[in-house]
C-alpha positions as CSV (number, residue, x, y, z in Angstrom):
1,M,56.9,162.8,102.1
2,A,54.5,161.3,99.6
3,K,57.4,159.5,97.8
4,H,58.6,158.0,101.1
5,F,55.1,156.8,101.9
6,T,54.7,155.3,98.5
7,F,58.0,153.6,98.7
8,M,57.2,152.2,102.2
9,I,53.8,150.9,101.0
10,A,55.6,149.2,98.0
11,C,58.2,147.6,100.2
12,A,55.5,146.3,102.6
13,A,53.6,144.8,99.6
14,V,56.7,143.1,98.3
15,L,57.7,141.8,101.7
16,S,54.1,140.6,102.4
17,T,54.3,138.4,99.4
18,V,57.9,137.3,99.5
19,I,58.0,136.3,103.2
20,P,55.0,133.9,103.1
21,G,56.1,132.6,99.8
22,A,59.6,131.8,101.0
23,A,58.2,130.3,104.2
24,G,55.9,128.1,102.2
25,Y,58.8,127.0,99.9
26,F,61.1,126.2,102.7
27,S,58.4,124.3,104.7
28,A,57.6,122.2,101.5
29,R,61.3,121.5,101.1
30,M,61.6,120.4,104.7
31,E,58.5,118.1,104.3
32,A,60.1,116.6,101.2
33,V,63.3,115.9,103.1
34,E,61.4,114.3,106.0
35,S,59.3,112.2,103.6
36,A,62.5,111.0,101.9
37,E,64.0,110.1,105.3
38,R,60.9,108.1,106.1
39,R,61.1,106.2,102.8
40,V,64.8,105.5,103.3
41,A,64.1,104.1,106.8
42,M,61.3,101.9,105.4
43,M,63.6,100.6,102.6
44,E,66.3,99.9,105.2
45,A,63.9,97.9,107.3
46,R,62.7,95.9,104.3
47,L,66.3,95.2,103.3
48,A,67.1,94.1,106.8
49,N,64.1,91.7,106.8
50,K,65.2,90.3,103.4
51,I,68.7,89.8,104.7
52,E,67.3,87.9,107.7
53,M,65.2,85.7,105.5
54,V,68.1,84.8,103.2
55,S,70.5,83.0,105.5
56,L,73.8,81.5,104.6
57,P,74.0,77.7,104.5
58,R,75.0,76.2,107.8
59,P,77.3,73.2,108.1
60,C,75.5,70.0,108.6
61,S,76.0,68.1,111.8
62,P,76.8,64.4,111.5
63,G,73.7,62.4,111.5
64,P,73.2,59.1,113.3
65,A,74.2,57.0,110.2
66,T,77.5,58.9,110.0
67,R,78.3,58.3,113.6
68,L,77.8,54.6,113.4
69,K,80.3,54.1,110.5
70,A,83.7,52.7,111.5
71,K,86.5,55.1,110.8
72,R,89.1,54.0,108.2
73,P,92.8,54.2,109.1
74,P,94.5,57.1,107.4
75,S,96.1,56.2,104.1
76,R,99.9,56.4,103.8
77,A,101.3,59.2,101.6
78,F,104.1,57.1,100.0
79,V,103.6,53.4,99.3
80,P,106.4,52.0,97.1
81,A,105.5,49.3,94.6
82,P,106.9,45.9,95.4
83,G,110.2,45.1,93.6
84,T,111.2,48.7,93.0
85,D,113.9,50.8,94.6
86,G,111.2,53.1,96.0
87,E,111.7,51.5,99.4
88,R,115.4,52.3,99.3
89,H,114.6,56.0,98.5
90,A,112.0,56.1,101.3
91,R,114.5,54.9,103.9
92,R,117.2,57.2,102.6
93,D,114.8,60.2,102.7
94,Q,114.1,59.5,106.4
95,S,117.7,59.3,107.5
96,E,119.4,62.0,105.4
97,P,119.0,65.7,106.4
98,I,117.3,67.9,103.8
99,T,119.6,70.5,102.3
100,P,118.0,73.3,100.2
101,G,119.1,73.5,96.6
102,V,120.8,70.0,96.6
103,A,119.1,67.1,94.8
104,G,119.1,63.5,96.1
105,G,122.8,62.4,96.3
106,D,122.9,59.9,93.4
């Protein structure tokens, strides 16, 4: 009986130190996790504020001086030089159908 009693007292002493120690360890770990979560939330908020402050450039609306300018007529894509056969090619290109893989006809 004395050996059982001694063993029981030893187990109680070990458990009385292990249980509070483990509880303290786990509560400290949980507090560290919560602190890290708070820091991450603050950093996210700071990042969101910085993103809001840095805005992308917006397109400019035409000012009053731009609206008063007369619009130019659109330029022509093909203007043959005078005295060349460019005019002949321009007329032929408009009347002939386009066939893939076949060059001009000359």
